[in-house]
C-alpha positions as CSV (number, residue, x, y, z in Angstrom):
1,M,0.0,0.0,0.0
2,S,1.1,3.5,-0.7
3,L,1.4,6.4,1.7
4,A,-2.0,7.8,0.7
5,G,-5.3,6.1,0.8
6,A,-8.4,5.5,2.9
7,Y,-8.1,4.0,6.4
8,E,-9.5,0.5,6.5
9,S,-11.2,-0.2,9.8
10,S,-10.9,-4.0,9.2
11,N,-7.1,-4.0,9.8
12,I,-5.8,-6.3,12.5
13,F,-4.7,-3.4,14.8
14,A,-8.1,-1.7,14.6
15,K,-9.7,-5.1,15.6
16,I,-7.3,-5.4,18.5
17,I,-8.1,-1.9,19.7
18,R,-11.9,-2.7,19.5
19,G,-11.3,-6.0,21.4
20,E,-12.3,-8.1,18.4
21,M,-8.9,-9.9,18.2
22,P,-6.7,-11.0,21.1
23,A,-3.3,-9.4,22.0
24,V,-0.9,-9.8,24.8
25,K,-1.2,-6.3,26.3
26,V,1.5,-4.4,28.0
27,Y,-0.3,-1.1,28.7
28,E,-3.5,0.7,27.9
29,D,-5.0,4.1,28.7
30,E,-7.3,6.6,26.9
31,E,-4.6,7.5,24.3
32,V,-2.8,4.3,23.4
33,I,-2.7,0.5,23.6
34,S,0.6,-1.4,23.7
35,F,1.0,-5.1,23.1
36,M,3.6,-7.6,22.2
37,D,4.5,-8.1,18.6
38,I,3.7,-11.7,17.7
39,F,6.5,-11.8,15.1
40,P,9.2,-10.2,17.3
41,Q,12.5,-9.1,16.0
42,S,13.9,-9.5,19.5
43,Q,12.9,-10.6,23.0
44,G,10.5,-8.0,24.4
45,H,9.5,-6.4,21.0
46,C,6.3,-4.5,21.6
47,L,4.1,-2.1,19.7
48,V,2.4,1.2,20.8
49,L,-0.7,2.3,18.8
50,P,-2.8,5.4,19.2
51,K,-6.5,4.8,19.9
52,N,-9.6,6.7,18.8
53,V,-8.0,7.8,15.4
54,E,-8.1,6.5,11.9
55,A,-4.5,7.2,10.9
56,R,-2.8,4.8,8.5
57,N,0.6,6.3,9.2
58,L,2.4,9.2,10.8
59,L,1.5,11.5,7.9
60,D,-2.2,11.0,8.6
61,F,-1.9,11.5,12.4
62,P,-3.3,14.7,14.0
63,P,-0.2,16.8,15.1
64,E,-1.8,17.7,18.4
65,R,-1.7,14.0,19.4
66,L,2.0,13.4,18.7
67,G,3.0,14.6,22.2
68,P,0.7,12.2,24.1
69,L,1.6,9.3,21.8
70,F,5.4,9.7,22.1
71,Q,5.1,10.3,25.9
72,R,3.6,6.8,26.1
73,V,6.3,5.4,23.8
74,Q,9.0,6.8,26.0
75,K,7.2,5.5,29.2
76,I,6.9,2.0,27.7
77,A,10.4,2.0,26.3
78,A,11.8,3.0,29.7
79,A,9.9,0.2,31.3
80,T,11.1,-2.3,28.7
81,V,14.7,-1.3,29.5
82,K,14.1,-1.7,33.3
83,A,12.3,-5.0,32.9
84,L,14.5,-6.8,30.3
85,N,17.9,-5.1,30.6
86,P,18.8,-4.9,26.9
87,D,22.0,-3.4,25.7
88,G,20.1,-0.9,23.6
89,V,16.6,-0.2,22.4
90,I,15.4,0.6,18.9
91,I,12.3,2.8,18.5
92,T,11.0,2.8,15.0
93,Q,7.9,3.6,12.9
94,F,7.3,2.7,9.2
95,N,5.2,4.7,6.7
96,G,4.0,2.8,3.6
97,A,4.7,-0.7,2.3
98,P,7.9,0.3,0.6
99,A,9.2,1.5,4.0
100,G,8.3,-1.8,5.7
101,Q,4.8,-1.1,7.0
102,T,2.7,-4.2,7.0
103,V,-0.4,-3.1,9.0
104,F,-1.9,0.2,8.0
105,H,-2.8,1.7,11.4
106,L,-0.1,4.0,12.8
107,H,2.1,2.1,15.3
108,V,5.5,2.5,16.9
109,H,7.9,-0.5,17.5
110,I,9.9,-0.7,20.7
111,I,12.6,-3.3,20.0
112,P,15.1,-4.3,22.7
113,K,18.6,-4.9,21.3
114,Y,20.9,-7.4,22.9
115,D,24.6,-7.5,21.9
116,N,24.7,-11.3,21.7
117,L,21.4,-11.8,19.7
118,P,20.8,-10.8,16.1
119,L,17.5,-9.1,15.2
120,E,15.0,-11.1,13.3
121,R,13.7,-9.6,10.0
122,H,10.7,-7.4,10.3
123,H,7.5,-9.5,10.1
124,Q,9.4,-12.4,8.6
125,G,10.4,-14.3,11.7
126,K,8.5,-17.1,13.3
127,M,5.5,-16.5,15.5
128,A,6.4,-16.2,19.2
129,D,5.2,-18.5,21.9
130,T,2.2,-16.8,23.6
131,D,3.4,-17.8,27.1
132,V,6.8,-16.2,26.5
133,L,5.0,-13.0,25.3
134,R,2.8,-13.0,28.4
135,E,5.8,-13.3,30.7
136,Q,7.7,-10.5,28.9
137,A,4.5,-8.3,28.9
138,S,4.0,-8.9,32.6
139,R,7.6,-7.8,33.4
140,I,7.3,-4.7,31.2
141,A,3.9,-3.8,32.7
142,A,5.2,-4.2,36.2
143,A,8.1,-1.8,35.4
144,I,5.8,1.0,34.1
145,G,5.6,3.8,36.6
146,K,8.5,2.6,38.7
């Protein structure tokens, strides 16, 4: 899909936000929902999505909501670092299929980076074990606000 186009409310992330599809949640408030990526590039890879908006990518997103979104990204990234102790953390966001976007609802990736582990390819790795994702999500959630 290109950068421009109509928002499709049938996308998987919209369904997760509405509670129509399951996800291993890390955090949720009035602005965002965060959950574990089921095709993680690294241990602890999670996503942060804005709620109550039909934005396919960053270019569609209301500018006045950028602050609240990225405040939550920072909060969840800091908790991820506390909980999982990676050597670094990658925070990234893709716009359009040629840039690597695979689901067309704005989302931000928080990807812990460990010196001794290579990153899996974006959305081309194997599906993660749900119990492992739950354990990681629980640890990250517990570290939020500490």
